[in-house]
N, C-alpha and C positions, 0 to 999 in steps of 0.2 A: 580630537580626531577619534573616529569610531574604530573600535578594536574588533577585527573580523578574522575568523578562521575558515579557510576553505579546505574541505576534505574531499579528495577525489579518488575514485577507484580506477586504476589504469586498465583493468580487464573488463570494464563495463562495455556492453554493446559492441560497436565496431572498433573499440580500443584506440581511438584517435584523439582523445580529449587533450592529451599533453601538448599537442602542437598549438593549442589555443592559449596556453598559459601566459605568454608575454602580453598578448592583447588584453586578457582578463585582468592581469595585474595593473596594467596601465589604466583601465577603466575604473578600477577601485581607487587608485591614487587620485584620479581626476574628480572622484565623488567623495573625497575626504575620508577614506578608509585606510587604516593601517592593516595590511593584509598579510597573514601568515598562511602558508600552504603546506598541506600534509598529504602525501601519497600513501595509500594503504599498501601493505605488502603481504598480508595473509588474511584469511577469513576471520570475521568478527573484530578485527583491529579497529575498525571505525567506531565500534561501540566503546572501546577503551578511550579513544581520542576524543570522542564527543563528550564523554563524562569529564575528561580532563579540561575540555573547553569550558564546561560549566563551572568547574572548580576554580579556573583561572578568570572567571567572570568576563568572558568575551561578550561583546554586545550582540554580535551576529555569528551564526554558524551557517555557512553556505555548503550545501551538500551537492556534489557533482557525481552523478552515477545513475544507476537504474533504481528500480523499486527496492531491490535487495539492499543496496547501499543506504538508501533512505531508511529502511527498517533497522539496519545496524545502528545508524546514528540515533534514531528514535529511542532505541533501547538504552543507549548511553545517557541521553538527555533525561529520560524518565526516572533515572536513578537519583537525580538531583532535585533539590527544591528550587534552585536557581536555574532557569532555562532561557538561553539566548533566543533572540528572534531568528527564525529559520528562513533562509533563501534556498531556492532549488534550481540547479542547472541540470536538466535531464540529459543523461548521456548513455542510457541503457538501451535495451532492445525494445521492450514494451512500453515502459514509462506510463503506466496507468494513472499513477498519482498525479503526475504533471499534466496529463491530458485532462483529467477532471478539473484541475485547478487552473486550466487555461494558460499553462506555461509552455512555450514553444521549445522544441528541440534545437532550434537555431540559437546558438549561444548568445549572440548579440541581442536578439529579441528577449531571451530569458533574462539577460542582465537589465534590459530596459524595465521589465516587470519589477525587478528587485529595487532598482534605484528610483523609480518614479512612483511607487505606490506604498501603501501602509499595510501593516500586518493585521490579520484577523486571528481570533482565538478558535482553535479547531479541536474537535474531539479526538481522543485516542482510545483504543480498546485494549483491555488487559485480559489475557487468556492464561490462567494459572500464573506463572511467573514471567511470561513473555508479553510484549506489547506489539500491537500492529496498528497501522494507519488506515489501510483500505480494505483488506480482505484476509480472512482465515477460512480454511476449508479442509475437507477430507473426502476422499472417494475418487470418482472417475476423473482422469486427466489432471488431477491436482498437483502431481509431481512433475509436470512437463517443464516448468520453469527451471528447475535445477537438474533435470535429467537430460536436457538438450545440450549437446556438445557446444562448448564456447567457440570452437572454430566454425561450426555450422552457423551459429548466431552472427559471427563476424562476417561471414560470407553472404548469408541469405537474409539477415535481419529477422523480422517477426515470422517470415515464412518457415523458418527452421522449426518453430513451435508447431506449425501445421503438419510438417512431416512426422514429428514425434507423435502427435495426436492420432494420425492415421495408423501408426504402428500399434497403438494401444486400443484400437477400435473393438477388438474381440476379447478384451480382458477387463471388462467393466466390473467395478467393485460391487459387492453386496455387504451392507453393514447394518447390523441391528443397533438402533439408537433410541434413546428416550430423551426428549428435550423438554425441560421444564423452563417456562418463560413467564413473563409478567401476567399474561392473560390465560395461561392454561398449560396443558401437557400434550405432547405429540409423541407417539411411539410407533415403531414399525421397522421395516427393512428398507433401506435407502441406498441409492447408488451414488449420491453426492449431497453434501451440505455446504452452503456458502454463508458466511457471516460477513456482511458487507457494510462499509462506511464510505461509499463512493458511488459514482454512476457507472463506471466502466471497469470490467474485469476481463483480462486476457483479450483486450481489444474489442470486447462486446459490451454494449450498453444493456445492463441487466436491471437497473433500478430506474424507475420513471422520473421521480422527483426527489432525489436524496437531499437530506438536510444534514449538514456536517458539524452542527454545534448544538444539537438539541438533547444530547445525552442518551441517544438511542441508536441501535444498529438495525439494518434490514437483514432478515434471515430468509434464505430459500432452502427448502428441503425437498429433494427429488426422490420420490418413492421408486424402488427398483421394479421395473416392468420389462426386464430383459426378455427377448432381444429388441424391445421397442423403446429403450431408454432415450434414443435419439429424438423421438417424438416430443418427450418432455423437455429436452434441451432446446429444441426449436421453438416450442411454445413459449418458453421462458425468454428466449431472445426476441421473438417478434411481438410478444405481449408482456412487456416488463412491468406491468401493473396488475396482472391477472394471477389470482390464487385459485387453484383447483384441487381436486382430491389427490392428484399425483404430483402436483407442483405447489407446495404449500408455502405461502409467504406470510411473514408477520414482522412487526417491529417491537423491540424490547430494549430495556435498559440493562437487564440481567438475564443470563441464560446459563443453565446447567445441562451439559451433555454427558449422558452416561452411555458407554459403548464398550463392546468387547472387540472392536475391530483391531486388526494388526497393522492397518495402514497408518502412516504418519500424517500428522497435521501439517498444514502449510500456512506460513504467516508472511503475507506480502511477497509471495513467490519464493520464500526461503523455507528449508526443511525445518520442521518442528518436532514436537514430542509425540508420544503415544497416549491412547486411552482417554479417560474422562477429561472434560474441560469445564472450568468455571469462568464464565465470560462476564466482564463488567465494563461498562463505558465510563471513561474518565472525561467528564464533560469539560470542554474548552481548556484542555491541558497544555497545548502548545500554541505558540504564535508563529504564523507563517505569512509571508508577503504574497498577496494576490491583487489582481486588478479589481476595481470597483464593481464591474459587471459580474465578476465571479462571486464577490461578497454578496451582492444583491440576489444572486441566483441560488446559492447553496448555504448561506449563513444568515439565519433568521433570528438569532438570539443574541446578537451583539448589542452592547449598550453604547451610548453616545461617546463614551470615553475609550472604547475599545477599537 
């Protein structure tokens, strides 16, 4: 029998995941899994429990929650040399990770993905001493994920983020940054930087054809052109393949950011640290279950045995 741990965050999204537990437990039993369930009670607890799951050699770790819960579990898994196969039941507000990986927010459909398919090896990105799966950033609107009130998210869903963005319209960041990457150096004053390993960020498709297992990340740096920064953001959204003088795009395996900004970094929607960042891609560091069409679309460097 397969040994599986389910970690769920009761405060994610509309906060109604718990009512599905009996159905979820039944489906795991029917599919030959011994399921243990853990409900988080405080921030970062999922990191501790995910690490313990590795130490106890669980075969599978199923993460139920939003992008923040996924990130917490990821940081626990990456502390261990043994890493269980990951399943994901998206139960948050945005769920950008699940959207890119083709995993439905309908729990039964998400369980179908887990039970009926095989895992792929996926890149993880290390930023100083933290890990992230799909995005790190600094600057304009980057703190919306954790500054938006949980009651608003429960009531309005993703629209709550839009309300918060409108509040911040006239407080766009200006940051001096120097970025050293595989193919060169970029320096200047920027309003926003995004380091991306996905297609979608904040419900917007920003990367044209991402590859999630090639050992590289996509980077977008938006030069500050206040009060016309919104033009750069619109260009980035409508032309996710275009690099210009004020919206610079590049791909890299390593990235060093030097900055004096006082704004905090964001990792998968969660609050991060300050200052300089040393970015390195950990190629094919985790296993996660996805459908074959997602494997074909985003995973180009799998071997026949993976």
